[in-house]
C-alpha positions in Angstrom: 11.5 41.7 2.7 13.7 43.6 5.5 17.1 43.3 3.4 15.2 44.8 0.3 13.8 47.5 2.3 17.3 48.5 3.8 18.6 48.4 0.0 15.8 50.8 -1.0 16.7 53.0 2.0 20.5 52.9 1.2 20.0 53.6 -2.4 17.9 56.6 -1.4 20.4 58.0 0.7 22.9 57.8 -1.8 20.6 59.8 -4.5 19.9 62.2 -1.7 23.3 63.1 -1.2 25.2 65.6 -3.3 27.9 62.9 -4.2 29.6 62.1 -7.2 27.7 59.8 -9.4 29.8 57.0 -9.5 29.2 56.5 -5.9 26.4 54.1 -6.9 28.0 50.9 -7.9 26.8 48.9 -10.8 26.3 45.9 -8.7 23.8 47.2 -6.4 21.5 47.6 -9.2 22.1 44.1 -10.3 21.6 43.0 -6.4 18.5 45.3 -6.6 16.8 43.5 -9.7 18.0 40.1 -8.0 16.2 40.6 -5.3 13.3 42.2 -6.7 13.0 38.7 -9.1 13.5 36.8 -5.8 10.7 38.4 -3.6 8.5 38.0 -6.6 9.4 34.3 -7.2 8.7 33.8 -3.1 5.4 35.6 -3.2 3.8 33.5 -6.0 5.0 30.0 -5.0 5.4 30.1 -1.1 4.1 26.6 -1.3 6.3 24.9 -3.9 9.3 26.2 -2.0 8.2 25.3 1.2 7.3 21.6 -0.1 10.7 21.1 -1.8 12.3 21.9 1.6 10.3 19.8 3.5 10.2 16.8 1.2 14.2 16.6 0.4 16.7 14.4 2.0 20.1 15.8 2.4 21.4 12.3 1.7 21.6 11.8 -2.1 18.9 13.8 -3.3 16.3 11.6 -2.1 12.6 12.8 -2.0 9.8 11.8 0.6 5.8 12.0 0.5 3.0 10.7 2.5 -0.4 11.0 2.6 -3.7 8.9 3.0 -5.3 6.4 0.7 -7.4 3.1 0.7 -8.4 3.9 4.6 -4.5 3.8 5.3 -1.5 5.8 4.7 1.3 5.7 2.3 5.1 6.8 2.7 7.2 6.8 0.0 11.0 7.8 -0.5 12.8 8.0 -3.8 15.6 9.4 -5.6 15.1 12.3 -8.2 15.3 16.3 -8.4 11.6 16.8 -9.2 8.9 16.5 -6.4 6.4 13.5 -7.9 3.8 13.9 -5.2 1.1 15.3 -7.6 1.7 12.3 -10.2 1.9 9.8 -7.5 -1.8 11.0 -5.9 -3.3 10.5 -9.3 -2.1 7.2 -9.7 -3.6 6.2 -6.2 -6.9 8.1 -7.2 -6.7 6.1 -10.4 -6.8 2.8 -8.2 -9.5 4.1 -5.9 -11.7 5.1 -8.8 -11.0 1.6 -10.0 -11.2 -0.6 -7.2 -12.5 1.1 -4.0 -15.9 -0.5 -3.0 -16.0 2.9 -0.6 -16.0 5.1 -3.8 -19.5 5.4 -4.9 -18.4 6.2 -8.5 -15.8 3.4 -8.8 -15.8 0.8 -11.5 -15.9 -2.1 -8.7 -18.9 -0.4 -7.1 -20.9 -0.1 -10.1 -20.5 -3.7 -11.1 -21.6 -4.8 -7.5 -24.8 -2.4 -7.6 -25.5 -4.0 -11.1 -25.4 -0.7 -12.6 -22.7 -1.5 -15.0 -20.6 -4.4 -16.4 -17.8 -2.2 -18.2 -14.1 -2.8 -16.5 -11.1 -0.5 -16.9 -7.4 -1.8 -17.4 -6.5 -1.3 -13.6 -9.7 -3.7 -12.6 -9.2 -6.2 -15.4 -5.3 -6.6 -14.5 -6.4 -7.3 -10.8 -9.1 -9.4 -11.7 -7.3 -11.7 -13.9 -4.4 -12.0 -11.0 -7.0 -12.5 -8.6 -8.5 -15.5 -10.7 -4.8 -17.1 -11.3 -4.0 -16.9 -7.7 -7.2 -18.4 -6.4 -6.7 -21.5 -8.8 -3.4 -21.8 -7.6 -4.3 -21.6 -3.8 -7.2 -24.3 -4.1 -9.9 -21.5 -3.8 -8.0 -20.2 -0.6 -8.0 -16.7 -2.2 -11.3 -15.3 -3.0 -12.6 -11.5 -3.9 -16.1 -12.8 -3.6 -15.5 -14.0 0.2 -16.8 -10.3 1.7 -20.5 -11.4 2.5 -19.0 -14.5 4.7 -16.4 -12.1 6.5 -19.1 -9.6 6.9 -21.7 -11.9 8.7 -18.7 -13.3 11.1 -17.8 -9.4 11.9 -14.2 -8.3 12.9 -13.2 -10.5 15.5 -16.2 -13.1 15.0 -18.1 -10.4 17.2 -21.5 -11.9 15.5 -20.6 -15.8 16.0 -23.5 -16.0 18.4 -26.0 -15.1 15.5 -24.4 -17.3 12.9 -25.5 -20.4 11.9 -25.4 -23.3 9.2 -28.6 -21.9 7.2 -26.6 -18.5 7.1 -23.6 -19.8 5.9 -25.1 -22.3 3.4 -27.0 -19.3 1.9 -24.3 -17.0 1.7 -22.1 -19.5 0.4 -24.3 -19.9 -2.7 -23.4 -16.2 -3.7 -19.7 -16.7 -2.8 -17.2 -18.2 -5.6 -14.7 -16.6 -7.9 -15.8 -19.4 -10.4 -19.6 -17.5 -10.5 -17.7 -14.4 -12.2 -15.7 -14.0 -15.5 -14.5 -11.6 -18.1 -16.0 -11.4 -21.5 -14.8 -8.7 -24.2 -13.7 -6.6 -21.1 -17.0 -6.7 -19.5 -17.8 -8.5 -16.5 -20.3 -11.4 -16.5 -21.5 -12.9 -13.2 -24.0 -15.9 -12.9 -25.1 -14.8 -9.9 -26.3 -11.2 -9.8 -26.0 -11.1 -5.7 -22.3 -11.6 -5.9 -20.0 -9.0 -4.5 -16.4 -8.2 -5.3 -14.3 -7.1 -2.6 -10.5 -6.7 -3.8 -8.9 -5.1 -0.5 -6.6 -8.2 0.0 -4.9 -7.4 -3.1 -5.7 -3.6 -4.0 -2.9 -2.3 -1.7 -0.5 -4.1 -3.2 -1.7 -3.1 -6.5 -1.6 0.6 -5.8 2.1 0.0 -4.3 2.9 -1.5 -7.6 0.9 1.3 -9.6 3.3 3.9 -7.9 6.4 1.8 -8.4 5.6 1.7 -12.1 5.2 5.6 -12.3 8.6 6.0 -10.8 10.1 3.6 -13.2 8.7 5.5 -16.1 10.8 8.5 -15.4 14.0 6.4 -15.1 13.9 6.3 -11.0 16.1 3.5 -10.1 16.0 3.8 -6.1 13.1 4.2 -4.3 10.6 2.9 -1.6 6.6 2.8 -1.8 4.7 1.9 1.2 0.9 1.5 1.6 -0.4 0.3 4.8 2.5 -2.3 5.4 2.9 -3.5 2.0 6.1 -2.7 0.3 8.0 -2.3 -2.8 11.5 -1.1 -3.0 14.2 -0.9 -6.0 17.5 0.1 -6.0 19.3 1.6 -2.6 17.8 3.5 0.2 19.3 6.9 1.1 22.6 5.5 2.8 23.3 3.5 0.0 22.3 0.0 1.4 19.3 -2.1 0.7 16.3 -0.9 2.6 15.3 -2.5 6.1 11.7 -3.4 6.2 10.1 -5.1 9.6 7.8 -7.5 10.3 6.0 -7.1 13.4 5.6 -9.6 16.2 2.1 -10.8 16.6 1.3 -9.8 20.3 -2.3 -9.7 22.3 -2.7 -5.9 21.4 -6.4 -4.9 19.9 -4.8 -1.3 20.3 -2.2 -1.6 17.7 0.4 0.4 20.2 2.6 -2.2 20.5 5.2 -2.2 17.2 7.7 -5.0 18.5 9.5 -6.1 15.6 10.2 -9.9 15.2 12.7 -9.5 12.0 14.2 -6.9 9.9 14.9 -8.1 6.4 17.3 -6.5 4.3 16.1 -6.4 0.9 15.9 -4.6 -2.7 14.2 -5.3 -5.9 11.4 -6.8 -4.8 8.0 -6.3 -2.9 6.7 -7.5 0.3 3.2 -8.1 2.0 2.2 -8.9 5.3 -1.4 -10.6 6.2 -2.8 -11.8 9.5 -4.9 -10.2 12.0 -2.2 -10.9 14.3 -3.1 -8.1 17.1 -6.7 -9.8 17.4 -6.5 -13.3 17.5 -8.8 -16.0 19.5 -7.4 -18.9 21.9 -8.8 -22.4 21.8 -7.0 -24.9 24.0 -3.7 -23.3 24.4 -3.3 -22.7 20.9 -4.1 -19.0 19.1 -5.5 -18.6 15.8 -6.0 -15.6 13.9 -9.6 -14.5 12.9 -9.5 -15.7 9.1 -12.3 -17.0 7.2 -12.2 -19.7 4.5 -14.1 -18.7 1.3 -14.4 -22.5 0.8 -16.2 -23.6 3.6 -17.7 -20.2 4.9 -16.1 -20.8 8.6 -13.2 -19.6 10.9 -10.0 -21.4 9.5 -8.3 -23.9 12.2 -4.7 -23.0 11.4 -1.9 -21.8 13.6 -0.4 -18.9 11.6 -0.5 -15.5 13.1 1.3 -13.6 10.4 2.1 -14.5 7.0 4.6 -12.5 5.1 5.4 -13.1 1.5 7.8 -12.0 -1.1 7.2 -11.4 -5.0 8.2 -9.4 -7.9 5.0 -7.6 -7.4 3.4 -6.3 -4.6 -0.1 -7.3 -5.3 1.3 -11.0 -6.0 2.7 -11.0 -2.4 -0.5 -9.4 -1.3 -2.7 -12.2 -2.3 -0.6 -15.1 -1.7 0.1 -13.8 2.2 -3.7 -13.8 2.5 -4.4 -17.2 0.7 -1.4 -18.6 3.3 -3.6 -17.2 6.3 -6.4 -19.5 4.9 -4.4 -22.7 4.1 -2.2 -23.1 7.1 1.4 -23.8 7.4 1.7 -27.3 5.8 -0.6 -26.3 2.6 1.5 -23.1 2.2 4.6 -24.9 2.1 3.2 -27.1 -0.7 2.1 -24.3 -2.7 5.6 -22.7 -2.2 7.4 -25.9 -3.4 5.6 -24.8 -6.5 6.5 -21.6 -6.8 10.1 -20.9 -6.3 9.7 -17.5 -7.4 8.0 -16.8 -4.1 9.6 -16.3 -0.7 7.8 -16.8 2.6 8.3 -15.8 6.5 5.4 -17.1 8.5 5.0 -16.6 12.4 2.5 -19.2 14.2 1.3 -20.8 17.6 3.1 -23.8 18.2 1.7 -26.7 20.0 2.7 -25.1 23.4 1.4 -21.8 22.5 4.5 -20.1 22.0 5.3 -18.3 18.8 7.3 -20.1 16.2 8.5 -19.2 12.8 9.3 -20.6 9.3 10.8 -19.4 6.3 12.1 -19.9 2.9 14.1 -16.8 2.5 17.3 -16.8 0.4 
């Protein structure tokens, strides 16, 4: 605005002077009009101008956006000339309205409360995938397990109040075989059965954003929600994306972010499961706090962190959870039957030390 005022003052002085008319140059008028137009644009669009500046990576035209969703945070980087944050957030809100049990207006909340049996496309895609992976993991992945998890409490804090009678009662209301889809409507053989897609919803949200970007012919991107990742193409440096796997350490505060392994990946999705900051010790072994939906009790397996790579993040998310339940040996058996999957496990060995196993290619 100071530049604009100075130009006005200069022109006023020239007009007041008794000088030849040709002293006012033609380019003065053009510059004045340009400055006026630019000033009006900035006044009308201050947030847009600022957003574009803040979101642009100077290397190769990559944009970045971030925010909160699903009780966690998302970080997205993509190569495109136009900011897509509004479109991205619209997709994430649609996922939330479909799958969040904390959203009182969501599809899954209505089903759990028994006020509706209607579904939408997002819910049906996740439900169908959950049924498939449950069957392929011998029931280790089950989106009806929430009542058992809640009964034990985070970190098994309620274990003193858990008994066989309670577990038997809760197990009678758990089991993905007790719920099905018919004509796009949910049918529950047990009205008390509750659905919780938290072990797959983040991965599905990652995929939903990835598909949005791909519809716009965006070939280079990284979508991350709460540690679940989907990448395509190259990063801003023109290389594959570098994604770290955190080392399981006794750190309930979550402040220790020591990296166990960094994977260089592209055109794939990756998800990690495991309460690896909050595990318990029995004998000289450490165990993650994981409930087996088939028994209702904590698993006695030594996997502390389960990372899975797959074409889609929802698939990786679900299998990573299932492998925490199955344990190392059974997880290897499932992986042998699914060569499209890759995995990286961190587990506690016989001496209580961290060890790793992977089938990365």
